[in-house]
N, CA, C, O and the ligand as a Tripos MOL2 file, in Angstrom:
@<TRIPOS>MOLECULE
protein
  265   263    67     0     0
PROTEIN
NO_CHARGES

@<TRIPOS>ATOM
      1 N         -13.5810  215.1610   52.0840 N.3       1 MET1
      2 CA        -14.3600  214.1680   51.3400 C.3       1 MET1
      3 C         -15.0920  213.2260   52.2920 C.2       1 MET1
      4 O         -14.4990  212.7050   53.2370 O.2       1 MET1
      5 N         -16.3560  213.0170   52.0450 N.am      2 GLU2
      6 CA        -17.1540  212.1860   52.9280 C.3       2 GLU2
      7 C         -17.1250  210.7200   52.4950 C.2       2 GLU2
      8 O         -17.1590  210.4070   51.3050 O.2       2 GLU2
      9 N         -17.0640  209.8620   53.4550 N.am      3 THR3
     10 CA        -17.0900  208.4280   53.1830 C.3       3 THR3
     11 C         -18.2920  207.8170   53.8870 C.2       3 THR3
     12 O         -18.4710  208.0130   55.0890 O.2       3 THR3
     13 N         -19.1030  207.0910   53.1630 N.am      4 GLU4
     14 CA        -20.2370  206.4220   53.7900 C.3       4 GLU4
     15 C         -19.8700  204.9790   54.0810 C.2       4 GLU4
     16 O         -19.8980  204.1150   53.2040 O.2       4 GLU4
     17 N         -19.5310  204.7490   55.3180 N.am      5 TRP5
     18 CA        -19.0520  203.4260   55.7130 C.3       5 TRP5
     19 C         -20.1360  202.3680   55.5410 C.2       5 TRP5
     20 O         -19.8310  201.2020   55.2930 O.2       5 TRP5
     21 N         -21.3560  202.7540   55.6680 N.am      6 SER6
     22 CA        -22.4320  201.7740   55.5600 C.3       6 SER6
     23 C         -22.4690  201.1240   54.1830 C.2       6 SER6
     24 O         -22.9710  200.0110   54.0240 O.2       6 SER6
     25 N         -21.9330  201.8260   53.1920 N.am      7 LYS7
     26 CA        -21.9310  201.2540   51.8500 C.3       7 LYS7
     27 C         -20.7000  200.3870   51.6020 C.2       7 LYS7
     28 O         -20.6870  199.5240   50.7240 O.2       7 LYS7
     29 N         -19.6700  200.6430   52.4020 N.am      8 LEU8
     30 CA        -18.4170  199.9200   52.1920 C.3       8 LEU8
     31 C         -18.3700  198.6160   52.9840 C.2       8 LEU8
     32 O         -17.7640  197.6340   52.5540 O.2       8 LEU8
     33 N         -19.0140  198.6240   54.1380 N.am      9 ILE9
     34 CA        -18.9630  197.4550   55.0070 C.3       9 ILE9
     35 C         -20.2360  196.6420   54.8300 C.2       9 ILE9
     36 O         -21.3350  197.1920   54.9040 O.2       9 ILE9
     37 N         -20.1060  195.3390   54.5960 N.am     10 PRO10
     38 CA        -21.2900  194.4860   54.4600 C.3      10 PRO10
     39 C         -22.1360  194.5490   55.7240 C.2      10 PRO10
     40 O         -21.6050  194.6100   56.8330 O.2      10 PRO10
     41 N         -23.4340  194.5320   55.5540 N.am     11 LYS11
     42 CA        -24.3170  194.6520   56.7160 C.3      11 LYS11
     43 C         -24.2820  193.4070   57.5850 C.2      11 LYS11
     44 O         -24.5890  192.3100   57.1190 O.2      11 LYS11
     45 N         -23.9120  193.5740   58.8410 N.am     12 PRO12
     46 CA        -23.9490  192.4410   59.7630 C.3      12 PRO12
     47 C         -25.3800  192.1930   60.2090 C.2      12 PRO12
     48 O         -26.2430  193.0560   60.0460 O.2      12 PRO12
     49 N         -25.6320  191.0330   60.7640 N.am     13 ARG13
     50 CA        -26.9800  190.7120   61.2230 C.3      13 ARG13
     51 C         -27.2700  191.3290   62.5780 C.2      13 ARG13
     52 O         -28.4120  191.3770   63.0350 O.2      13 ARG13
     53 N         -26.2110  191.7960   63.1990 N.am     14 SER14
     54 CA        -26.3840  192.3580   64.5230 C.3      14 SER14
     55 C         -26.3320  193.8810   64.4660 C.2      14 SER14
     56 O         -25.9510  194.4680   63.4530 O.2      14 SER14
     57 N         -26.7110  194.4920   65.5450 N.am     15 ALA15
     58 CA        -26.7560  195.9460   65.5780 C.3      15 ALA15
     59 C         -26.4190  196.4590   66.9690 C.2      15 ALA15
     60 O         -26.3780  195.7100   67.9450 O.2      15 ALA15
     61 N         -26.1790  197.7540   67.0220 N.am     16 PHE16
     62 CA        -25.9950  198.4050   68.3060 C.3      16 PHE16
     63 C         -27.2540  199.1890   68.6180 C.2      16 PHE16
     64 O         -27.8600  199.7920   67.7320 O.2      16 PHE16
     65 N         -27.6330  199.1770   69.8530 N.am     17 LEU17
     66 CA        -28.8380  199.8780   70.2720 C.3      17 LEU17
     67 C         -28.4860  200.9670   71.2750 C.2      17 LEU17
     68 O         -27.6110  200.7950   72.1230 O.2      17 LEU17
     69 N         -29.1830  202.0850   71.1620 N.am     18 LEU18
     70 CA        -29.0500  203.1060   72.1880 C.3      18 LEU18
     71 C         -30.1500  202.8270   73.2050 C.2      18 LEU18
     72 O         -31.3390  202.9690   72.9170 O.2      18 LEU18
     73 N         -29.7240  202.4250   74.4050 N.am     19 VAL19
     74 CA        -30.6680  201.9990   75.4350 C.3      19 VAL19
     75 C         -30.6410  202.9770   76.6040 C.2      19 VAL19
     76 O         -29.5780  203.3840   77.0740 O.2      19 VAL19
     77 N         -31.8290  203.3400   77.0580 N.am     20 GLN20
     78 CA        -31.9230  204.2340   78.1990 C.3      20 GLN20
     79 C         -32.2250  203.4300   79.4480 C.2      20 GLN20
     80 O         -33.1330  202.5990   79.4590 O.2      20 GLN20
     81 N         -31.4690  203.6800   80.4850 N.am     21 CYS21
     82 CA        -31.6500  202.9820   81.7540 C.3      21 CYS21
     83 C         -32.9920  203.3630   82.3760 C.2      21 CYS21
     84 O         -33.3420  204.5410   82.4450 O.2      21 CYS21
     85 N         -33.7350  202.3570   82.8260 N.am     22 ASN22
     86 CA        -35.0360  202.6130   83.4580 C.3      22 ASN22
     87 C         -34.8770  203.2540   84.8270 C.2      22 ASN22
     88 O         -35.7790  203.9390   85.3090 O.2      22 ASN22
     89 N         -33.7360  203.0310   85.4450 N.am     23 GLU23
     90 CA        -33.5340  203.5090   86.8070 C.3      23 GLU23
     91 C         -33.0910  204.9590   86.8730 C.2      23 GLU23
     92 O         -33.6460  205.7530   87.6320 O.2      23 GLU23
     93 N         -32.0780  205.3030   86.0640 N.am     24 CYS24
     94 CA        -31.4960  206.6460   86.1930 C.3      24 CYS24
     95 C         -31.5790  207.4650   84.9110 C.2      24 CYS24
     96 O         -31.2490  208.6510   84.9220 O.2      24 CYS24
     97 N         -32.0120  206.8600   83.8070 N.am     25 GLY25
     98 CA        -32.1600  207.6220   82.5760 C.3      25 GLY25
     99 C         -30.8890  207.7570   81.7630 C.2      25 GLY25
    100 O         -30.8910  208.4060   80.7170 O.2      25 GLY25
    101 N         -29.8010  207.1550   82.2260 N.am     26 HIS26
    102 CA        -28.5420  207.1980   81.4880 C.3      26 HIS26
    103 C         -28.6920  206.4680   80.1580 C.2      26 HIS26
    104 O         -29.3090  205.4050   80.0900 O.2      26 HIS26
    105 N         -28.1260  207.0410   79.1100 N.am     27 ARG27
    106 CA        -28.1970  206.4080   77.7920 C.3      27 ARG27
    107 C         -26.8620  205.7830   77.4500 C.2      27 ARG27
    108 O         -25.8020  206.3780   77.6450 O.2      27 ARG27
    109 N         -26.9400  204.5790   76.9390 N.am     28 GLN28
    110 CA        -25.7270  203.8050   76.7030 C.3      28 GLN28
    111 C         -25.9190  202.9200   75.4880 C.2      28 GLN28
    112 O         -27.0150  202.4230   75.2290 O.2      28 GLN28
    113 N         -24.8360  202.7290   74.7450 N.am     29 THR29
    114 CA        -24.9080  201.8770   73.5710 C.3      29 THR29
    115 C         -24.7200  200.4220   73.9840 C.2      29 THR29
    116 O         -23.7870  200.0890   74.7150 O.2      29 THR29
    117 N         -25.6190  199.5590   73.5080 N.am     30 VAL30
    118 CA        -25.5900  198.1390   73.8640 C.3      30 VAL30
    119 C         -25.5860  197.3160   72.5790 C.2      30 VAL30
    120 O         -26.3430  197.5970   71.6500 O.2      30 VAL30
    121 N         -24.7250  196.2980   72.5340 N.am     31 PHE31
    122 CA        -24.6870  195.3810   71.4100 C.3      31 PHE31
    123 C         -25.9100  194.4800   71.5040 C.2      31 PHE31
    124 O         -26.1480  193.8860   72.5560 O.2      31 PHE31
    125 N         -26.6820  194.3640   70.4480 N.am     32 ASP32
    126 CA        -27.9440  193.6230   70.5610 C.3      32 ASP32
    127 C         -27.7610  192.1090   70.6130 C.2      32 ASP32
    128 O         -28.7210  191.3750   70.8470 O.2      32 ASP32
    129 N         -26.5300  191.6390   70.3950 N.am     33 HIS33
    130 CA        -26.2530  190.2180   70.5640 C.3      33 HIS33
    131 C         -25.2630  190.0220   71.7140 C.2      33 HIS33
    132 O         -24.3990  189.1460   71.6690 O.2      33 HIS33
    133 N         -25.4090  190.8530   72.7360 N.am     34 ALA34
    134 CA        -24.5000  190.7940   73.8790 C.3      34 ALA34
    135 C         -24.4760  189.3850   74.4660 C.2      34 ALA34
    136 O         -25.5160  188.7510   74.6440 O.2      34 ALA34
    137 N         -23.2650  188.9090   74.7610 N.am     35 LYS35
    138 CA        -23.1090  187.5510   75.3100 C.3      35 LYS35
    139 C         -23.0060  187.5850   76.8270 C.2      35 LYS35
    140 O         -23.0630  186.5490   77.4890 O.2      35 LYS35
    141 N         -22.8570  188.7760   77.3630 N.am     36 ILE36
    142 CA        -22.7930  188.9130   78.8170 C.3      36 ILE36
    143 C         -23.8150  189.9630   79.2400 C.2      36 ILE36
    144 O         -24.2740  190.7610   78.4230 O.2      36 ILE36
    145 N         -24.1550  189.9540   80.4910 N.am     37 GLU37
    146 CA        -25.0880  190.9280   81.0130 C.3      37 GLU37
    147 C         -24.4940  192.3250   80.8700 C.2      37 GLU37
    148 O         -23.3250  192.5400   81.1900 O.2      37 GLU37
    149 N         -25.2910  193.2680   80.3930 N.am     38 VAL38
    150 CA        -24.8180  194.6400   80.2500 C.3      38 VAL38
    151 C         -25.4660  195.4720   81.3440 C.2      38 VAL38
    152 O         -26.6880  195.4900   81.4910 O.2      38 VAL38
    153 N         -24.6280  196.1610   82.1060 N.am     39 THR39
    154 CA        -25.1650  196.9710   83.1900 C.3      39 THR39
    155 C         -24.9520  198.4490   82.9190 C.2      39 THR39
    156 O         -24.0330  198.8370   82.1960 O.2      39 THR39
    157 N         -25.8090  199.2630   83.5040 N.am     40 CYS40
    158 CA        -25.7240  200.7160   83.3830 C.3      40 CYS40
    159 C         -24.4040  201.1880   83.9870 C.2      40 CYS40
    160 O         -24.0170  200.7670   85.0770 O.2      40 CYS40
    161 N         -23.7160  202.0770   83.2510 N.am     41 GLN41
    162 CA        -22.4240  202.5630   83.7280 C.3      41 GLN41
    163 C         -22.5850  203.5150   84.9090 C.2      41 GLN41
    164 O         -21.6210  203.7840   85.6260 O.2      41 GLN41
    165 N         -23.7820  204.0180   85.1100 N.am     42 VAL42
    166 CA        -24.0150  204.9900   86.1800 C.3      42 VAL42
    167 C         -24.5360  204.3280   87.4490 C.2      42 VAL42
    168 O         -23.9620  204.5020   88.5240 O.2      42 VAL42
    169 N         -25.6360  203.5610   87.3250 N.am     43 CYS43
    170 CA        -26.2680  203.0170   88.5300 C.3      43 CYS43
    171 C         -26.1500  201.5060   88.6660 C.2      43 CYS43
    172 O         -26.4890  200.9520   89.7110 O.2      43 CYS43
    173 N         -25.6730  200.8330   87.6240 N.am     44 GLY44
    174 CA        -25.4660  199.3890   87.7250 C.3      44 GLY44
    175 C         -26.6890  198.5410   87.4290 C.2      44 GLY44
    176 O         -26.6240  197.3170   87.5430 O.2      44 GLY44
    177 N         -27.8030  199.1570   87.0520 N.am     45 ALA45
    178 CA        -28.9960  198.3820   86.7000 C.3      45 ALA45
    179 C         -28.7120  197.5610   85.4460 C.2      45 ALA45
    180 O         -27.9010  197.9600   84.6100 O.2      45 ALA45
    181 N         -29.3740  196.4230   85.3170 N.am     46 ILE46
    182 CA        -29.1560  195.5680   84.1560 C.3      46 ILE46
    183 C         -29.9010  196.1300   82.9460 C.2      46 ILE46
    184 O         -31.1100  196.3570   82.9990 O.2      46 ILE46
    185 N         -29.1670  196.3500   81.8620 N.am     47 LEU47
    186 CA        -29.7670  196.9110   80.6420 C.3      47 LEU47
    187 C         -30.0610  195.8340   79.6150 C.2      47 LEU47
    188 O         -31.0140  195.9500   78.8450 O.2      47 LEU47
    189 N         -29.2530  194.7920   79.5990 N.am     48 ALA48
    190 CA        -29.4550  193.7140   78.6320 C.3      48 ALA48
    191 C         -28.9570  192.4040   79.2090 C.2      48 ALA48
    192 O         -27.9660  192.3530   79.9380 O.2      48 ALA48
    193 N         -29.6850  191.3320   78.8560 N.am     49 LYS49
    194 CA        -29.3000  189.9940   79.3140 C.3      49 LYS49
    195 C         -29.1180  189.1130   78.0960 C.2      49 LYS49
    196 O         -29.9180  189.1840   77.1620 O.2      49 LYS49
    197 N         -28.0820  188.2790   78.0810 N.am     50 PRO50
    198 CA        -27.9100  187.3630   76.9580 C.3      50 PRO50
    199 C         -29.0260  186.3410   76.9430 C.2      50 PRO50
    200 O         -29.4690  185.8860   77.9980 O.2      50 PRO50
    201 N         -29.4850  185.9770   75.7540 N.am     51 SER51
    202 CA        -30.5580  184.9760   75.6890 C.3      51 SER51
    203 C         -30.3520  184.0540   74.4950 C.2      51 SER51
    204 O         -31.2820  183.7580   73.7450 O.2      51 SER51
    205 N         -29.1040  183.6070   74.3390 N.am     52 GLY52
    206 CA        -28.8090  182.6450   73.2830 C.3      52 GLY52
    207 C         -29.0810  183.1550   71.8880 C.2      52 GLY52
    208 O         -29.6590  182.4380   71.0710 O.2      52 GLY52
    209 N         -28.6900  184.3460   71.6030 N.am     53 GLY53
    210 CA        -28.9040  184.9780   70.3040 C.3      53 GLY53
    211 C         -29.0170  186.4590   70.5200 C.2      53 GLY53
    212 O         -28.0780  187.1130   70.9750 O.2      53 GLY53
    213 N         -30.1740  186.9810   70.1890 N.am     54 LYS54
    214 CA        -30.3900  188.3920   70.4390 C.3      54 LYS54
    215 C         -30.5880  188.6150   71.9280 C.2      54 LYS54
    216 O         -31.3520  187.8990   72.5740 O.2      54 LYS54
    217 N         -29.8990  189.6060   72.4670 N.am     55 ALA55
    218 CA        -30.0120  189.8740   73.8950 C.3      55 ALA55
    219 C         -31.3860  190.4210   74.2460 C.2      55 ALA55
    220 O         -32.0360  191.0920   73.4440 O.2      55 ALA55
    221 N         -31.8080  190.1160   75.4620 N.am     56 LYS56
    222 CA        -33.0820  190.6510   75.9450 C.3      56 LYS56
    223 C         -32.7870  192.0320   76.5200 C.2      56 LYS56
    224 O         -32.0110  192.1650   77.4660 O.2      56 LYS56
    225 N         -33.4060  193.0520   75.9470 N.am     57 ILE57
    226 CA        -33.1510  194.4170   76.3850 C.3      57 ILE57
    227 C         -34.1400  194.7930   77.4860 C.2      57 ILE57
    228 O         -35.3560  194.7350   77.3010 O.2      57 ILE57
    229 N         -33.5900  195.1790   78.6310 N.am     58 LEU58
    230 CA        -34.4560  195.4900   79.7680 C.3      58 LEU58
    231 C         -34.7110  196.9840   79.9050 C.2      58 LEU58
    232 O         -35.6610  197.4060   80.5640 O.2      58 LEU58
    233 N         -33.8550  197.7760   79.2780 N.am     59 GLY59
    234 CA        -34.0690  199.2220   79.3170 C.3      59 GLY59
    235 C         -34.9570  199.6380   78.1580 C.2      59 GLY59
    236 O         -35.5820  198.8080   77.4980 O.2      59 GLY59
    237 N         -34.9980  200.9430   77.9270 N.am     60 LYS60
    238 CA        -35.8270  201.4670   76.8430 C.3      60 LYS60
    239 C         -34.9390  201.6990   75.6220 C.2      60 LYS60
    240 O         -33.9560  202.4360   75.6900 O.2      60 LYS60
    241 N         -35.2970  201.0580   74.4950 N.am     61 VAL61
    242 CA        -34.5070  201.2250   73.2670 C.3      61 VAL61
    243 C         -34.9200  202.5230   72.5850 C.2      61 VAL61
    244 O         -36.0730  202.6910   72.1900 O.2      61 VAL61
    245 N         -33.9680  203.4320   72.4540 N.am     62 LEU62
    246 CA        -34.2550  204.7260   71.8330 C.3      62 LEU62
    247 C         -33.9360  204.7280   70.3450 C.2      62 LEU62
    248 O         -34.6640  205.3020   69.5350 O.2      62 LEU62
    249 N         -32.8340  204.0740   70.0050 N.am     63 GLU63
    250 CA        -32.4190  204.0330   68.6000 C.3      63 GLU63
    251 C         -31.6470  202.7590   68.3520 C.2      63 GLU63
    252 O         -31.1490  202.1240   69.2810 O.2      63 GLU63
    253 N         -31.5530  202.3870   67.0670 N.am     64 SER64
    254 CA        -30.6830  201.2680   66.7250 C.3      64 SER64
    255 C         -29.8100  201.6840   65.5550 C.2      64 SER64
    256 O         -30.2530  202.3920   64.6510 O.2      64 SER64
    257 N         -28.5830  201.2400   65.5850 N.am     65 TYR65
    258 CA        -27.6190  201.5370   64.5360 C.3      65 TYR65
    259 C         -27.2590  200.2550   63.8160 C.2      65 TYR65
    260 O         -27.0020  199.2330   64.4530 O.2      65 TYR65
    261 N         -27.2390  200.2970   62.5300 N.am     66 GLY66
    262 CA        -26.8210  199.1420   61.7490 C.3      66 GLY66
    263 C         -28.0010  198.2340   61.5160 C.2      66 GLY66
    264 O         -27.8610  197.1940   60.8720 O.2      66 GLY66
    265 ZN        -28.7840  203.6260   85.3580 Zn       67 ZN67
@<TRIPOS>BOND
     1     1     2 1
     2     2     3 1
     3     3     4 2
     4     3     5 am
     5     5     6 1
     6     6     7 1
     7     7     8 2
     8     7     9 am
     9     9    10 1
    10    10    11 1
    11    11    12 2
    12    11    13 am
    13    13    14 1
    14    14    15 1
    15    15    16 2
    16    15    17 am
    17    17    18 1
    18    18    19 1
    19    19    20 2
    20    19    21 am
    21    21    22 1
    22    22    23 1
    23    23    24 2
    24    23    25 am
    25    25    26 1
    26    26    27 1
    27    27    28 2
    28    27    29 am
    29    29    30 1
    30    30    31 1
    31    31    32 2
    32    31    33 am
    33    33    34 1
    34    34    35 1
    35    35    36 2
    36    35    37 am
    37    37    38 1
    38    38    39 1
    39    39    40 2
    40    39    41 am
    41    41    42 1
    42    42    43 1
    43    43    44 2
    44    43    45 am
    45    45    46 1
    46    46    47 1
    47    47    48 2
    48    47    49 am
    49    49    50 1
    50    50    51 1
    51    51    52 2
    52    51    53 am
    53    53    54 1
    54    54    55 1
    55    55    56 2
    56    55    57 am
    57    57    58 1
    58    58    59 1
    59    59    60 2
    60    59    61 am
    61    61    62 1
    62    62    63 1
    63    63    64 2
    64    63    65 am
    65    65    66 1
    66    66    67 1
    67    67    68 2
    68    67    69 am
    69    69    70 1
    70    70    71 1
    71    71    72 2
    72    71    73 am
    73    73    74 1
    74    74    75 1
    75    75    76 2
    76    75    77 am
    77    77    78 1
    78    78    79 1
    79    79    80 2
    80    79    81 am
    81    81    82 1
    82    82    83 1
    83    83    84 2
    84    83    85 am
    85    85    86 1
    86    86    87 1
    87    87    88 2
    88    87    89 am
    89    89    90 1
    90    90    91 1
    91    91    92 2
    92    91    93 am
    93    93    94 1
    94    94    95 1
    95    95    96 2
    96    95    97 am
    97    97    98 1
    98    98    99 1
    99    99   100 2
   100    99   101 am
   101   101   102 1
   102   102   103 1
   103   103   104 2
   104   103   105 am
   105   105   106 1
   106   106   107 1
   107   107   108 2
   108   107   109 am
   109   109   110 1
   110   110   111 1
   111   111   112 2
   112   111   113 am
   113   113   114 1
   114   114   115 1
   115   115   116 2
   116   115   117 am
   117   117   118 1
   118   118   119 1
   119   119   120 2
   120   119   121 am
   121   121   122 1
   122   122   123 1
   123   123   124 2
   124   123   125 am
   125   125   126 1
   126   126   127 1
   127   127   128 2
   128   127   129 am
   129   129   130 1
   130   130   131 1
   131   131   132 2
   132   131   133 am
   133   133   134 1
   134   134   135 1
   135   135   136 2
   136   135   137 am
   137   137   138 1
   138   138   139 1
   139   139   140 2
   140   139   141 am
   141   141   142 1
   142   142   143 1
   143   143   144 2
   144   143   145 am
   145   145   146 1
   146   146   147 1
   147   147   148 2
   148   147   149 am
   149   149   150 1
   150   150   151 1
   151   151   152 2
   152   151   153 am
   153   153   154 1
   154   154   155 1
   155   155   156 2
   156   155   157 am
   157   157   158 1
   158   158   159 1
   159   159   160 2
   160   159   161 am
   161   161   162 1
   162   162   163 1
   163   163   164 2
   164   163   165 am
   165   165   166 1
   166   166   167 1
   167   167   168 2
   168   167   169 am
   169   169   170 1
   170   170   171 1
   171   171   172 2
   172   171   173 am
   173   173   174 1
   174   174   175 1
   175   175   176 2
   176   175   177 am
   177   177   178 1
   178   178   179 1
   179   179   180 2
   180   179   181 am
   181   181   182 1
   182   182   183 1
   183   183   184 2
   184   183   185 am
   185   185   186 1
   186   186   187 1
   187   187   188 2
   188   187   189 am
   189   189   190 1
   190   190   191 1
   191   191   192 2
   192   191   193 am
   193   193   194 1
   194   194   195 1
   195   195   196 2
   196   195   197 am
   197   197   198 1
   198   198   199 1
   199   199   200 2
   200   199   201 am
   201   201   202 1
   202   202   203 1
   203   203   204 2
   204   203   205 am
   205   205   206 1
   206   206   207 1
   207   207   208 2
   208   207   209 am
   209   209   210 1
   210   210   211 1
   211   211   212 2
   212   211   213 am
   213   213   214 1
   214   214   215 1
   215   215   216 2
   216   215   217 am
   217   217   218 1
   218   218   219 1
   219   219   220 2
   220   219   221 am
   221   221   222 1
   222   222   223 1
   223   223   224 2
   224   223   225 am
   225   225   226 1
   226   226   227 1
   227   227   228 2
   228   227   229 am
   229   229   230 1
   230   230   231 1
   231   231   232 2
   232   231   233 am
   233   233   234 1
   234   234   235 1
   235   235   236 2
   236   235   237 am
   237   237   238 1
   238   238   239 1
   239   239   240 2
   240   239   241 am
   241   241   242 1
   242   242   243 1
   243   243   244 2
   244   243   245 am
   245   245   246 1
   246   246   247 1
   247   247   248 2
   248   247   249 am
   249   249   250 1
   250   250   251 1
   251   251   252 2
   252   251   253 am
   253   253   254 1
   254   254   255 1
   255   255   256 2
   256   255   257 am
   257   257   258 1
   258   258   259 1
   259   259   260 2
   260   259   261 am
   261   261   262 1
   262   262   263 1
   263   263   264 2
@<TRIPOS>SUBSTRUCTURE
     1 MET1         2 RESIDUE 1 A MET
     2 GLU2         6 RESIDUE 1 A GLU
     3 THR3        10 RESIDUE 1 A THR
     4 GLU4        14 RESIDUE 1 A GLU
     5 TRP5        18 RESIDUE 1 A TRP
     6 SER6        22 RESIDUE 1 A SER
     7 LYS7        26 RESIDUE 1 A LYS
     8 LEU8        30 RESIDUE 1 A LEU
     9 ILE9        34 RESIDUE 1 A ILE
    10 PRO10       38 RESIDUE 1 A PRO
    11 LYS11       42 RESIDUE 1 A LYS
    12 PRO12       46 RESIDUE 1 A PRO
    13 ARG13       50 RESIDUE 1 A ARG
    14 SER14       54 RESIDUE 1 A SER
    15 ALA15       58 RESIDUE 1 A ALA
    16 PHE16       62 RESIDUE 1 A PHE
    17 LEU17       66 RESIDUE 1 A LEU
    18 LEU18       70 RESIDUE 1 A LEU
    19 VAL19       74 RESIDUE 1 A VAL
    20 GLN20       78 RESIDUE 1 A GLN
    21 CYS21       82 RESIDUE 1 A CYS
    22 ASN22       86 RESIDUE 1 A ASN
    23 GLU23       90 RESIDUE 1 A GLU
    24 CYS24       94 RESIDUE 1 A CYS
    25 GLY25       98 RESIDUE 1 A GLY
    26 HIS26      102 RESIDUE 1 A HIS
    27 ARG27      106 RESIDUE 1 A ARG
    28 GLN28      110 RESIDUE 1 A GLN
    29 THR29      114 RESIDUE 1 A THR
    30 VAL30      118 RESIDUE 1 A VAL
    31 PHE31      122 RESIDUE 1 A PHE
    32 ASP32      126 RESIDUE 1 A ASP
    33 HIS33      130 RESIDUE 1 A HIS
    34 ALA34      134 RESIDUE 1 A ALA
    35 LYS35      138 RESIDUE 1 A LYS
    36 ILE36      142 RESIDUE 1 A ILE
    37 GLU37      146 RESIDUE 1 A GLU
    38 VAL38      150 RESIDUE 1 A VAL
    39 THR39      154 RESIDUE 1 A THR
    40 CYS40      158 RESIDUE 1 A CYS
    41 GLN41      162 RESIDUE 1 A GLN
    42 VAL42      166 RESIDUE 1 A VAL
    43 CYS43      170 RESIDUE 1 A CYS
    44 GLY44      174 RESIDUE 1 A GLY
    45 ALA45      178 RESIDUE 1 A ALA
    46 ILE46      182 RESIDUE 1 A ILE
    47 LEU47      186 RESIDUE 1 A LEU
    48 ALA48      190 RESIDUE 1 A ALA
    49 LYS49      194 RESIDUE 1 A LYS
    50 PRO50      198 RESIDUE 1 A PRO
    51 SER51      202 RESIDUE 1 A SER
    52 GLY52      206 RESIDUE 1 A GLY
    53 GLY53      210 RESIDUE 1 A GLY
    54 LYS54      214 RESIDUE 1 A LYS
    55 ALA55      218 RESIDUE 1 A ALA
    56 LYS56      222 RESIDUE 1 A LYS
    57 ILE57      226 RESIDUE 1 A ILE
    58 LEU58      230 RESIDUE 1 A LEU
    59 GLY59      234 RESIDUE 1 A GLY
    60 LYS60      238 RESIDUE 1 A LYS
    61 VAL61      242 RESIDUE 1 A VAL
    62 LEU62      246 RESIDUE 1 A LEU
    63 GLU63      250 RESIDUE 1 A GLU
    64 SER64      254 RESIDUE 1 A SER
    65 TYR65      258 RESIDUE 1 A TYR
    66 GLY66      262 RESIDUE 1 A GLY
    67 ZN67       265 GROUP 0 **** ****
Protein backbone atom coordinates (compact mmCIF):
# COMPACT_ATOMS: atom_id res chain seq x y z
CA MET A 1 0.00 0.00 0.00
CA GLU A 2 1.35 3.39 -0.99
CA THR A 3 1.41 6.32 1.38
CA GLU A 4 1.76 9.87 0.13
CA TRP A 5 3.57 11.63 2.90
CA SER A 6 3.18 15.00 1.26
CA LYS A 7 -0.53 14.84 1.99
CA LEU A 8 -0.10 13.75 5.58
CA ILE A 9 2.55 16.22 6.65
CA PRO A 10 1.74 19.95 6.65
CA LYS A 11 3.86 21.83 4.16
CA PRO A 12 6.80 23.56 5.80
CA ARG A 13 8.02 26.88 4.47
CA SER A 14 11.43 25.46 3.92
CA ALA A 15 12.66 22.94 1.41
CA PHE A 16 15.55 20.73 0.49
CA LEU A 17 17.46 21.46 -2.67
CA LEU A 18 19.53 19.19 -4.83
CA VAL A 19 22.63 21.28 -5.43
CA GLN A 20 25.45 20.49 -7.81
CA CYS A 21 28.95 21.55 -6.83
CA ASN A 22 30.47 24.04 -9.28
CA GLU A 23 33.93 22.65 -8.66
CA CYS A 24 33.58 18.89 -8.98
CA GLY A 25 29.99 18.28 -10.09
CA HIS A 26 29.05 16.31 -6.98
CA ARG A 27 25.34 16.46 -6.21
CA GLN A 28 24.22 16.91 -2.66
CA THR A 29 21.03 17.71 -0.81
CA VAL A 30 21.09 21.08 0.95
CA PHE A 31 18.54 22.52 3.37
CA ASP A 32 17.45 25.85 1.89
CA HIS A 33 17.35 27.48 5.32
CA ALA A 34 20.77 26.19 6.33
CA LYS A 35 22.08 27.98 9.42
CA ILE A 36 25.67 26.97 8.82
CA GLU A 37 27.86 26.95 5.76
CA VAL A 38 27.31 23.81 3.69
CA THR A 39 30.35 22.40 1.97
CA CYS A 40 30.72 19.81 -0.77
CA GLN A 41 31.32 16.36 0.69
CA VAL A 42 33.82 15.60 -2.07
CA CYS A 43 35.95 18.70 -2.64
CA GLY A 44 34.99 21.00 0.23
CA ALA A 45 33.76 23.89 -1.92
CA ILE A 46 31.06 26.02 -0.31
CA LEU A 47 27.60 25.09 -1.61
CA ALA A 48 25.44 27.27 0.62
CA LYS A 49 25.92 30.15 3.03
CA PRO A 50 23.50 31.20 5.75
CA SER A 51 21.98 34.61 5.14
CA GLY A 52 19.54 35.20 7.96
CA GLY A 53 16.69 33.21 6.46
CA LYS A 54 16.94 31.45 3.18
CA ALA A 55 20.48 30.30 2.56
CA LYS A 56 22.43 31.72 -0.35
CA ILE A 57 23.06 28.83 -2.72
CA LEU A 58 26.44 29.03 -4.42
CA GLY A 59 26.20 25.82 -6.41
CA LYS A 60 23.77 24.96 -9.17
CA VAL A 61 20.26 24.09 -7.97
CA LEU A 62 19.02 21.08 -9.93
CA GLU A 63 15.85 20.27 -8.04
CA SER A 64 13.91 21.25 -4.97
CA TYR A 65 11.88 19.00 -2.71
CA GLY A 66 9.01 20.20 -0.60
ZN1 LIG B 1 32.71 19.54 -4.98
